[in-house]
N, C-alpha and C positions, 0 to 999 in steps of 0.2 A: 515860617512863611517864606523866608529867603530861599530855602532849599527847593521848595515846590516851584517858585518863580524861576529859579535857575534851571530846573529840569524842563519846564515848559519852554523857556527861551532856547535851551540847547536843542530841543526837539524841533522848534520852528526854524532855527538856523540850519540844522542838519537836514531838514526836510523829512523828518520822521513823523509819520501819521500817528494818531493816538492809539491805533491798534498795534502798531509796530514798536512802540517805545520799549515795551518789556523785552521783546526779542532783541532789539538793538542793544540794550544794556546787558543782556545775557551774553550776546556775542562779544561785546566789549570786554566783559569779565573773562570769558574764555580766551579771547585774544591776548589779554594781559597775562594770563597763565602761560600761553604759548611763548610769549616774549620772555617771561621769567625762566621757563624751561631752557630756552636757547641760551640765555645768559648763564644759567647754572652749568649747562653742558660745556660752554666755552671756558668757564673757570675751571671745571673739573678736567677737561682735556688738556688745558695749558699747553696748547700746541702752536708752534711758531707759524705765523702767517695764516691763521685760521679765523681771525675775527670777522672778516668780510663774509665768509661762509655762514657763520652763526648769525650775523646781522640779517643776511638774506633769508636764512631758514626761519628765524623767528618771525619776520615780517610775512613771509610766505604762509606759514602755518596760521598766523593770526588772521590774515586777509581771507583765507579760505573759510573762515567762520561766517563771513558775511560783512555787510557794511559796518557793523559795530566793531568787529575784529580789526578791519582795516583802519578804522578811526583810532582805535586804541593803539595799534602798531605805530601809526604816524605820530600820535601825541607822545608816546613813550620814546620813540626814536629821536624825535626832535628835541625832547627834553634831555635825553642822554647825551646828545651831541652838543647841546648848548651849555651843559653844566661845566665842562672844563674851561670853556672860553669865559664864562662868567666868573669862575674861580680865579682865573688869571687876571681878569680885569680888576677884581677887588684886591688881589695880592700885589700885582705889579703895575697896574694901570695900562695893561696891554691886552686889548680885546681881540687882536688878530692872531695871537699865538694859538696854535692848535687847529686853525682853520684848514690848513693843508691836510692834516690828518683826518679831519671831519668829512671832507668832500668825498673821498672814496667810500667811507662808511655809509654816507647818506645815499650814494649811488647804489650800493648793495641793498640798503633798506628799500629804496624805490623799486629795484629789480624784483625783490621778493614780493612786495605789495602788488606788483603788476601781474603776479602769478607765474613769473618765469622761474625756471629750475634753479634752485639755490646751489646745486652741485657745480654750476658754472664757476663758483668761487672756492670750491672744495680743494684744499691743498693736497698734494700727493702724500700718500701713506697716513692720512688721518684715519684712526681706527674706525672700523665699520660700525661700531657702536653708535657713532654720531652720524 
């Protein structure tokens, strides 16, 4: 009962009509896969100063899926950027640590979600595979 109530509430909050909720959640799933692919590529590339490119690319690819993809990209990006700050808060009592690192990443996330070219953040000589 709680899951169905949550889904209905999410649909109402997000303004998703009853005909579109399946499409929305399919887009969200595809967007989450796009975000995972960008993260995996970033880890595989292990290339200096490339994180903002991969942030922008993952958000760009996910947002192109539609409203569900853009929503998934925002939720995943926000959670990913909040995690280090929360970890520091519990370990050291310092919630501000890492905020300076998070701001440029979040700007790259927003850049991609707005449909702007992620290559704006592409570092020189990053292999063309990415």
